[in-house]
VOPAGU-2260 file (C-alpha; in pm, 1 decimal, decimal comma):
REM VOPAGU-2260
SITE   aa  ch    i         X         Y         Z
SITE  MET   A    0   -4740,3    5743,1   -5431,1
SITE  ALA   A    1   -4484,9    5443,6   -5477,7
SITE  LYS   A    2   -4186,6    5427,1   -5201,4
SITE  LYS   A    3   -3845,9    5536,2   -5310,3
SITE  PRO   A    4   -3595,1    5275,4   -5394,6
SITE  VAL   A    5   -3414,7    5161,3   -5077,8
SITE  LEU   A    6   -3018,2    5068,5   -5094,3
SITE  VAL   A    7   -2932,6    4745,7   -4902,3
SITE  VAL   A    8   -2611,4    4677,3   -4817,3
SITE  LEU   A    9   -2440,2    4336,3   -4733,7
SITE  ALA   A   10   -2209,5    4361,7   -4461,2
SITE  ALA   A   11   -2215,1    4088,9   -4225,3
SITE  GLY   A   12   -1969,5    3858,5   -4355,8
SITE  MET   A   13   -1675,7    3774,7   -4138,4
SITE  GLY   A   14   -1414,2    3823,4   -4431,4
SITE  SER   A   15   -1245,2    3467,1   -4371,6
SITE  ARG   A   16   -1028,7    3483,1   -4688,8
SITE  TYR   A   17    -922,6    3854,8   -4627,9
SITE  GLY   A   18    -796,9    3774,0   -4270,4
SITE  GLY   A   19   -1045,9    4060,4   -4119,2
SITE  LEU   A   20   -1337,1    4278,7   -4101,1
SITE  LYS   A   21   -1278,9    4404,0   -4457,6
SITE  GLN   A   22   -1604,0    4627,8   -4451,3
SITE  ILE   A   23   -1483,1    4861,2   -4178,1
SITE  ASP   A   24   -1076,6    4867,0   -4316,2
SITE  PRO   A   25   -1011,5    5208,2   -4392,7
SITE  VAL   A   26    -910,7    5273,3   -4783,7
SITE  GLY   A   27   -1007,9    5641,3   -4864,9
SITE  CYS   A   28    -799,8    5929,7   -4757,0
SITE  GLN   A   29    -948,5    6004,3   -4406,5
SITE  GLY   A   30   -1011,0    5661,1   -4329,3
SITE  GLU   A   31   -1331,3    5570,7   -4503,0
SITE  ALA   A   32   -1394,8    5234,9   -4566,3
SITE  ILE   A   33   -1552,5    5113,6   -4938,5
SITE  LEU   A   34   -1894,4    5126,0   -4794,8
SITE  ASP   A   35   -1846,5    5507,3   -4731,9
SITE  PHE   A   36   -1792,1    5550,4   -5067,7
SITE  SER   A   37   -2105,2    5340,7   -5194,1
SITE  LEU   A   38   -2336,2    5519,1   -4970,4
SITE  PHE   A   39   -2196,6    5860,1   -5102,1
SITE  ASP   A   40   -2262,8    5770,0   -5491,2
SITE  ALA   A   41   -2603,6    5609,2   -5377,1
SITE  HIS   A   42   -2734,8    5918,0   -5226,1
SITE  GLU   A   43   -2566,9    6133,0   -5518,7
SITE  ALA   A   44   -2762,1    5911,3   -5743,5
SITE  GLY   A   45   -3107,0    5953,1   -5535,2
SITE  PHE   A   46   -3111,7    5678,9   -5288,5
SITE  GLU   A   47   -3229,4    5860,9   -4971,6
SITE  THR   A   48   -3212,1    5501,4   -4733,1
SITE  ALA   A   49   -3016,0    5253,5   -4645,0
SITE  VAL   A   50   -3039,9    4929,9   -4458,7
SITE  ILE   A   51   -2703,7    4792,3   -4389,3
SITE  ILE   A   52   -2704,9    4432,5   -4274,1
SITE  ILE   A   53   -2458,5    4316,1   -3989,4
SITE  LYS   A   54   -2440,8    4049,5   -3741,6
SITE  GLU   A   55   -2427,6    4107,4   -3351,5
SITE  ALA   A   56   -2051,7    3971,1   -3337,1
SITE  ILE   A   57   -1939,3    4284,7   -3550,6
SITE  ARG   A   58   -2197,0    4541,3   -3416,3
SITE  GLU   A   59   -1952,8    4692,6   -3157,2
SITE  ASP   A   60   -1674,5    4721,4   -3420,7
SITE  PHE   A   61   -1898,7    4831,4   -3713,1
SITE  MET   A   62   -2062,4    5121,8   -3489,4
SITE  SER   A   63   -1744,9    5237,7   -3366,6
SITE  THR   A   64   -1618,0    5283,0   -3720,9
SITE  VAL   A   65   -1840,7    5325,5   -3980,2
SITE  GLY   A   66   -2138,3    5363,0   -3808,9
SITE  LYS   A   67   -1996,5    5640,7   -3616,1
SITE  ARG   A   68   -1877,1    5825,7   -3965,3
SITE  LEU   A   69   -2260,4    5754,0   -4095,0
SITE  GLU   A   70   -2390,0    5963,1   -3816,5
SITE  LYS   A   71   -2308,4    6251,0   -4046,0
SITE  CYS   A   72   -2433,0    6084,0   -4368,4
SITE  PRO   A   73   -2734,5    6276,5   -4528,8
SITE  MET   A   74   -2920,8    5920,3   -4594,3
SITE  GLU   A   75   -3142,6    5775,5   -4340,3
SITE  ILE   A   76   -2930,6    5464,3   -4196,2
SITE  ARG   A   77   -3123,1    5162,0   -4090,3
SITE  TYR   A   78   -2956,9    4815,2   -3938,4
SITE  ALA   A   79   -3078,3    4466,4   -3994,3
SITE  TYR   A   80   -2889,4    4186,6   -3816,7
SITE  GLN   A   81   -2829,5    3860,3   -4007,7
SITE  GLU   A   82   -2799,8    3559,8   -3724,7
SITE  LEU   A   83   -2796,0    3187,4   -3799,5
SITE  ASP   A   84   -3111,4    3110,2   -3594,0
SITE  ALA   A   85   -3320,3    3337,2   -3755,1
SITE  LEU   A   86   -3485,6    3061,1   -3924,0
SITE  PRO   A   87   -3838,9    2978,2   -3983,0
SITE  ALA   A   88   -4073,8    2804,9   -3759,1
SITE  GLY   A   89   -3962,6    2435,2   -3684,8
SITE  TYR   A   90   -3589,9    2459,7   -3801,9
SITE  THR   A   91   -3306,2    2466,3   -3610,5
SITE  VAL   A   92   -2961,2    2546,1   -3636,8
SITE  PRO   A   93   -2721,3    2240,9   -3721,8
SITE  ALA   A   94   -2482,1    2111,0   -3482,4
SITE  GLU   A   95   -2121,8    2264,9   -3567,9
SITE  ARG   A   96   -2279,9    2528,8   -3815,0
SITE  THR   A   97   -2092,7    2862,5   -3809,4
SITE  LYS   A   98   -2130,2    2979,6   -4150,7
SITE  PRO   A   99   -2391,9    3227,5   -4235,1
SITE  TRP   A  100   -2689,0    3111,3   -4450,2
SITE  GLY   A  101   -2630,8    3309,4   -4766,1
SITE  THR   A  102   -2709,6    3627,3   -4941,2
SITE  CYS   A  103   -3086,1    3527,9   -4985,7
SITE  HIS   A  104   -3100,0    3477,4   -4591,6
SITE  ALA   A  105   -2929,5    3806,1   -4548,5
SITE  VAL   A  106   -3171,8    3971,9   -4741,7
SITE  LEU   A  107   -3467,7    3830,2   -4569,0
SITE  CYS   A  108   -3345,8    3942,2   -4257,0
SITE  ALA   A  109   -3378,7    4308,5   -4383,7
SITE  LYS   A  110   -3758,8    4258,9   -4472,9
SITE  ASP   A  111   -3886,3    4468,3   -4218,6
SITE  ALA   A  112   -3617,1    4753,6   -4283,1
SITE  ILE   A  113   -3713,4    4766,1   -4676,3
SITE  ASP   A  114   -4046,6    4811,3   -4570,9
SITE  GLY   A  115   -4211,8    4738,2   -4895,1
SITE  ALA   A  116   -4007,5    4946,4   -5079,7
SITE  PRO   A  117   -3825,7    4840,8   -5408,3
SITE  PHE   A  118   -3463,7    4766,2   -5312,1
SITE  ALA   A  119   -3112,9    4732,7   -5444,5
SITE  VAL   A  120   -2841,0    4512,1   -5325,1
SITE  ILE   A  121   -2466,2    4563,4   -5281,6
SITE  ASN   A  122   -2153,8    4422,2   -5115,6
SITE  ALA   A  123   -2036,0    4645,9   -4866,3
SITE  ASP   A  124   -1652,5    4562,1   -4968,7
SITE  ASP   A  125   -1710,4    4611,4   -5337,0
SITE  TYR   A  126   -1652,7    4963,0   -5527,6
SITE  TYR   A  127   -1891,0    4956,8   -5810,2
SITE  GLY   A  128   -1846,2    5333,0   -5943,6
SITE  LYS   A  129   -2103,6    5620,0   -5958,6
SITE  SER   A  130   -2259,8    5542,8   -6276,8
SITE  ALA   A  131   -2379,4    5206,5   -6163,2
SITE  TYR   A  132   -2624,7    5366,9   -5867,8
SITE  LYS   A  133   -2749,5    5603,9   -6122,4
SITE  VAL   A  134   -2849,3    5365,0   -6375,3
SITE  LEU   A  135   -2968,1    5110,1   -6077,0
SITE  TYR   A  136   -3183,3    5379,3   -5901,6
SITE  ASP   A  137   -3330,6    5520,8   -6262,7
SITE  ALA   A  138   -3445,0    5149,1   -6341,0
SITE  LEU   A  139   -3583,4    5090,9   -6013,2
SITE  CYS   A  140   -3803,8    5407,9   -6017,5
SITE  LYS   A  141   -3951,9    5283,0   -6350,9
SITE  ALA   A  142   -3957,4    4896,7   -6207,6
SITE  GLU   A  143   -4315,4    4741,0   -6201,2
SITE  ASP   A  144   -4437,1    4392,4   -6170,7
SITE  GLY   A  145   -4680,0    4284,1   -6422,7
SITE  ALA   A  146   -4751,3    3918,4   -6538,3
SITE  VAL   A  147   -4371,2    3875,0   -6475,1
SITE  TYR   A  148   -4155,8    4046,3   -6199,5
SITE  ASP   A  149   -3943,7    4357,9   -6325,5
SITE  TYR   A  150   -3595,9    4308,5   -6145,1
SITE  CYS   A  151   -3253,2    4421,5   -6279,6
SITE  MET   A  152   -2865,0    4374,2   -6203,6
SITE  VAL   A  153   -2583,4    4576,5   -6312,3
SITE  GLY   A  154   -2348,8    4352,6   -6512,7
SITE  TYR   A  155   -1952,9    4374,5   -6511,8
SITE  LEU   A  156   -1689,2    4194,5   -6741,5
SITE  LEU   A  157   -1505,5    3903,2   -6527,5
SITE  GLY   A  158   -1186,5    4013,1   -6665,3
SITE  ASN   A  159   -1219,2    4334,0   -6460,8
SITE  THR   A  160   -1333,0    4163,7   -6132,1
SITE  VAL   A  161   -1058,3    3869,7   -6086,0
SITE  THR   A  162    -768,7    3954,2   -5842,9
SITE  ASP   A  163    -405,2    3823,2   -5870,9
SITE  HIS   A  164    -412,8    3717,7   -5538,3
SITE  GLY   A  165    -649,7    3392,8   -5538,7
SITE  SER   A  166   -1000,5    3278,9   -5595,6
SITE  VAL   A  167   -1321,1    3478,0   -5642,8
SITE  ALA   A  168   -1705,8    3395,0   -5629,1
SITE  ARG   A  169   -1885,2    3529,4   -5927,5
SITE  GLY   A  170   -2249,9    3517,7   -6074,0
SITE  VAL   A  171   -2152,2    3405,5   -6435,2
SITE  CYS   A  172   -2442,1    3523,2   -6683,1
SITE  GLN   A  173   -2569,3    3475,0   -7014,7
SITE  THR   A  174   -2751,9    3712,6   -7166,5
SITE  GLU   A  175   -2982,6    3794,3   -7476,2
SITE  ASN   A  176   -3138,8    4144,7   -7601,1
SITE  GLY   A  177   -3014,1    4322,5   -7288,4
SITE  LEU   A  178   -3190,1    4023,4   -7045,0
SITE  LEU   A  179   -3055,6    3783,4   -6811,0
SITE  THR   A  180   -3130,6    3426,5   -6946,9
SITE  GLN   A  181   -2930,8    3231,2   -6719,3
SITE  ILE   A  182   -2688,6    3285,8   -6408,3
SITE  VAL   A  183   -2485,8    3047,2   -6226,9
SITE  GLU   A  184   -2285,6    3092,7   -5906,4
SITE  ARG   A  185   -1918,2    2974,3   -5950,3
SITE  THR   A  186   -1775,0    2980,8   -5635,1
SITE  LYS   A  187   -1413,6    2956,5   -5719,6
SITE  ILE   A  188   -1266,5    3125,9   -6057,2
SITE  GLU   A  189    -923,9    3224,0   -6101,1
SITE  LYS   A  190    -666,3    3369,8   -6301,8
SITE  TYR   A  191    -404,6    3144,9   -6442,9
SITE  ALA   A  192    -132,8    3180,7   -6716,0
SITE  GLY   A  193    -350,8    3106,9   -7018,3
SITE  GLY   A  194    -649,6    3306,4   -6887,2
SITE  ILE   A  195    -946,1    3271,6   -6650,9
SITE  HIS   A  196   -1088,5    2943,3   -6521,3
SITE  PHE   A  197   -1348,2    2795,6   -6226,9
SITE  THR   A  198   -1365,2    2464,9   -6091,9
SITE  GLU   A  199   -1630,6    2297,3   -5875,1
SITE  ASP   A  200   -1459,8    2021,0   -5736,5
SITE  GLY   A  201   -1086,2    2167,4   -5694,2
SITE  GLU   A  202    -945,0    1930,0   -5965,4
SITE  ASN   A  203   -1150,2    2012,0   -6299,7
SITE  TRP   A  204   -1115,9    2342,4   -6453,5
SITE  THR   A  205   -1299,1    2482,0   -6722,3
SITE  ASP   A  206   -1207,2    2815,0   -6922,0
SITE  VAL   A  207   -1422,4    3119,8   -6936,7
SITE  SER   A  208   -1366,8    3423,0   -7125,4
SITE  ALA   A  209   -1265,7    3739,6   -6956,8
SITE  ASP   A  210   -1566,8    3917,6   -7172,5
SITE  THR   A  211   -1819,2    3729,6   -6969,6
SITE  VAL   A  212   -2094,2    3908,4   -6803,2
SITE  VAL   A  213   -2089,2    3843,6   -6427,1
SITE  SER   A  214   -2310,7    3984,6   -6147,0
SITE  MET   A  215   -2127,0    4145,8   -5828,1
SITE  ASN   A  216   -2429,9    4120,1   -5626,9
SITE  MET   A  217   -2534,0    4485,4   -5730,3
SITE  TRP   A  218   -2934,7    4394,3   -5807,2
SITE  GLY   A  219   -3254,1    4576,6   -5830,1
SITE  PHE   A  220   -3564,5    4398,0   -5701,9
SITE  THR   A  221   -3923,5    4509,7   -5642,6
SITE  PRO   A  222   -4076,2    4370,7   -5300,5
SITE  SER   A  223   -4214,8    4076,3   -5446,1
SITE  PHE   A  224   -3862,5    3918,8   -5431,8
SITE  LEU   A  225   -3905,7    3926,3   -5045,0
SITE  ASP   A  226   -4216,7    3747,3   -5070,3
SITE  GLU   A  227   -4050,7    3490,4   -5310,7
SITE  LEU   A  228   -3736,3    3427,8   -5077,8
SITE  GLN   A  229   -3952,0    3395,7   -4758,9
SITE  ALA   A  230   -4148,8    3129,3   -4959,6
SITE  ARG   A  231   -3833,1    2947,2   -5106,5
SITE  PHE   A  232   -3606,7    2932,9   -4770,2
SITE  PRO   A  233   -3741,1    2641,5   -4623,0
SITE  ASN   A  234   -3711,4    2419,4   -4955,1
SITE  PHE   A  235   -3328,3    2542,7   -4942,3
SITE  LEU   A  236   -3305,3    2437,5   -4565,0
SITE  ASP   A  237   -3510,9    2076,3   -4655,0
SITE  THR   A  238   -3269,0    2015,4   -4934,6
SITE  LEU   A  239   -2941,3    2184,2   -4994,9
SITE  ALA   A  240   -2900,3    2268,8   -4632,1
SITE  ALA   A  241   -3001,8    1919,5   -4550,7
SITE  ALA   A  242   -2728,5    1773,8   -4780,5
SITE  ASN   A  243   -2442,6    1995,3   -4649,7
SITE  PRO   A  244   -2570,2    2148,2   -4310,4
SITE  THR   A  245   -2246,1    2281,1   -4246,3
SITE  LYS   A  246   -2186,5    2475,6   -4540,2
SITE  ALA   A  247   -2438,9    2510,6   -4768,1
SITE  GLU   A  248   -2537,7    2889,8   -4863,2
SITE  TYR   A  249   -2841,3    3036,0   -5024,3
SITE  PHE   A  250   -2692,1    3290,7   -5288,0
SITE  LEU   A  251   -2908,1    3552,9   -5439,4
SITE  PRO   A  252   -2822,7    3407,2   -5815,1
SITE  LEU   A  253   -2965,0    3060,2   -5734,2
SITE  ALA   A  254   -3304,6    3229,7   -5611,7
SITE  VAL   A  255   -3316,6    3449,4   -5945,3
SITE  GLU   A  256   -3230,2    3178,0   -6150,0
SITE  ASN   A  257   -3500,8    2978,3   -6035,4
SITE  LEU   A  258   -3736,2    3269,0   -6083,5
SITE  LEU   A  259   -3603,0    3278,6   -6441,9
SITE  GLN   A  260   -3667,8    2899,6   -6510,4
SITE  GLU   A  261   -4008,5    2940,6   -6385,8
SITE  ASN   A  262   -4065,3    3215,3   -6608,0
SITE  LYS   A  263   -4173,3    3412,3   -6295,3
SITE  ALA   A  264   -3922,4    3714,8   -6364,9
SITE  THR   A  265   -3734,6    3898,8   -6608,9
SITE  VAL   A  266   -3375,5    4080,3   -6549,4
SITE  LYS   A  267   -3265,6    4339,7   -6727,5
SITE  VAL   A  268   -2892,1    4370,3   -6745,3
SITE  LEU   A  269   -2754,7    4739,5   -6697,0
SITE  GLN   A  270   -2425,4    4830,3   -6779,8
SITE  SER   A  271   -2172,0    5084,1   -6622,5
SITE  PRO   A  272   -1870,5    5172,0   -6779,1
SITE  ASP   A  273   -1710,9    5240,4   -6435,9
SITE  LYS   A  274   -1394,9    4994,4   -6324,8
SITE  TRP   A  275   -1500,7    4767,9   -6026,2
SITE  TYR   A  276   -1299,3    4733,0   -5734,7
SITE  GLY   A  277   -1279,3    4529,4   -5455,3
SITE  VAL   A  278   -1081,2    4357,1   -5147,9
SITE  THR   A  279   -1164,8    3973,2   -5135,0
SITE  TYR   A  280    -800,9    3942,3   -5013,1
SITE  ALA   A  281    -554,9    4191,9   -4838,3
SITE  ALA   A  282    -322,1    4203,9   -5095,5
SITE  ASP   A  283    -604,8    4375,2   -5306,7
SITE  LYS   A  284    -594,2    4667,7   -5078,6
SITE  PRO   A  285    -301,7    4876,1   -5218,5
SITE  MET   A  286    -489,5    4910,3   -5563,8
SITE  VAL   A  287    -808,3    5012,2   -5385,0
SITE  VAL   A  288    -636,1    5275,5   -5182,0
SITE  ALA   A  289    -444,2    5412,4   -5486,2
SITE  ALA   A  290    -774,5    5426,6   -5717,0
SITE  LEU   A  291    -996,0    5603,8   -5426,2
SITE  LYS   A  292    -666,3    5840,4   -5372,7
SITE  GLU   A  293    -655,9    5932,1   -5762,5
SITE  LYS   A  294   -1053,3    5956,0   -5764,4
SITE  THR   A  295   -1022,7    6215,9   -5496,4
SITE  GLU   A  296    -716,9    6398,3   -5617,5
SITE  ALA   A  297    -964,9    6453,2   -5950,5
SITE  GLY   A  298   -1239,0    6605,9   -5768,2
SITE  LEU   A  299   -1491,6    6269,4   -5771,1
SITE  TYR   A  300   -1491,1    6258,7   -5420,9
SITE  PRO   A  301   -1425,7    6528,0   -5126,1
SITE  ASN   A  302   -1110,3    6468,7   -4914,3
SITE  GLY   A  303   -1346,1    6347,7   -4621,2
SITE  LEU   A  304   -1709,0    6225,4   -4710,5
SITE  TRP   A  305   -1900,7    6319,1   -4438,1
SITE  LYS   A  306   -1837,4    6659,7   -4352,4
């Protein structure tokens, strides 16, 4: 019998733009973090196991807050640790490198905990909405690699995912007949008076439509993706990381784009009608708190998720 899908949560970030550990910051009526709501929604959709990726530097803070609450969560909670020195044999951490190696590396660090199951990936600090987990879980239950890998993602409209308080990073997508044809990670997208634009060099800006589909790092993969990451990570270290040893990151959209261009994978673009909420900046928090309070008062969540 095939293994049931596992939820993988990216929670190792240090929140440099936020000014703190946003993955543990309380936003719910009883002090819950966004991650609590995500796990509640995921369990409701069918997920029974979650792998939460953190780093040793935040372990104590995480376990004393979110981790303690999750002792009452009906899901099986596993932990994985993303550390800079978790590198293939023969590689060492460059001098002065403090930045994590990126989301691909984070997922690789969870390989043993995923244990050969199909898996979803989410960010700890993004609220995706209930329906997103349902469509993702259903797709993963049916996913089966054939001549090409069978992956999926939940797409959101760019205009619904930008903030008034600064720049954001998004995987900008092109789609055709419900399939992803291209994805490019844009690390500095901002709203401005005339719309939304992005820059690669900090000087030249390109407009992008608010209706553009973007990835919010809500992915669905079969176990083959882990094998691909493991095989490709050394090349990242030899090329991009060698060119920019202190800042280069291996992002999930880059790995997916490479597989698409090599015709090794298809990625279904799933739709969710729910609104996304996130806390890129501290100034984003009041809106998230208000939205979750409204949803709780409307009965979508109990007042106190883990009772």
